[in-house]
C-alpha positions, 0 to 999 in steps of 0.5 A: 614356706622359706623363700628359695630365691638367691638374694644376689640375683634379685632385680629389685635390690637395684631398682632405685639406682637404674630409675635415676640413671635413665632419668639422668640419661634422658635429661642429657638427651633433651638438653642436647636436643635443645642445644642442637641447631640445624643449618641449610647448606649455603651455596657460593652463588647465594653468598654472592648474591647476599653480598650484592643485596647488601650493596643495594641496600647501602645508603649513600648519605651526601656530604652537606657543603656549607655555603660560601661566606657572604661577599664584604660590603661595598665600599661606599662611593665618594660623591663630589660636589661640583659648584654650579656656575651656569645661571638659571633664568627664572621664569617670570609669569605676568599677570593678566589682569588689566587695569582701568588705564590700560588700553584695550585693542579691538580684534579684527573679525576673523572670516571662516571659510566654509569648506565646499560639501562634497556629495557623492554620485546620485542615482537617476531615480532620485536626482533633483535635476536630471542631466538635460539631453540635447533637445530637452531644454524646452520643457520647463518642469524637472519632471518633463526633463527627466522624461524627455531624457529617458525617451532620448536615451532609449531612441538613441540605443534602439537606433545604434544597436545591431540586434542582427548580432545576435542572430550571428551568434545563433542566439534565439529568444528574448535577449537582455542586456543591461547597461550601467554608465555615469553622467559625470559632473561635466556631462560626459558618459563614464564608467560604462558597464554591461551584462549580457548573454554573450560578451560580444552583445556586452561589447556592442551595447557599451560601444552604443552608449559611449556614443551618447552625446554630451549632456547638461550635468545634473544637479543636487542642492544646486551643485552639479553631480555625478548621476548613475544611470541604468539602462536595460536593452531587450530584444527578440531574436526572429 
């Protein structure tokens, strides 16, 4: 059967040409797409910030200064030699050796003075020779003289002390007064101190102790010394 189609309108006749043209067009579009680069819009503020950032990142290098050249060496001092006109006397060391002919002089005996031993004040309880109260000279032993002195001092205080003063001060009961005094190297009463419940009682006790007579001073190792004496005064207010 014979074909009825018109050969001029046959689409398959130019199919190879259209295929090549399509490939060329697609290749061109792909190439343009690859070459095209999209850029974001940059504002003026961002440009300024970029410039400022560039300034901050700038590294300022310091110019190295070369050290100054060393100073020239000092000129040598001129030393003048001065002639010594003064004569120095030489020290002559004499020999200490002696000969048989030399006469040896006898050296006089040098007397060494012994320093006097100073003994401090001694308590009455340990004194070797107790102070002697007037009237106690009749006793020969040290023990009896010591006892006699204690009794004489106690009697003197009992006779002289005004016990009625405590009643005037409205004090009641037992009153204790402690008196400390010293019999010095001359036998006089010194350094009187007291402690009492009332200042007026203390003053009265000191007055009574100061009225004690002068005694013969006590001795320690045969030498006069100061003797410390402690006396308690105890009485009861009726």
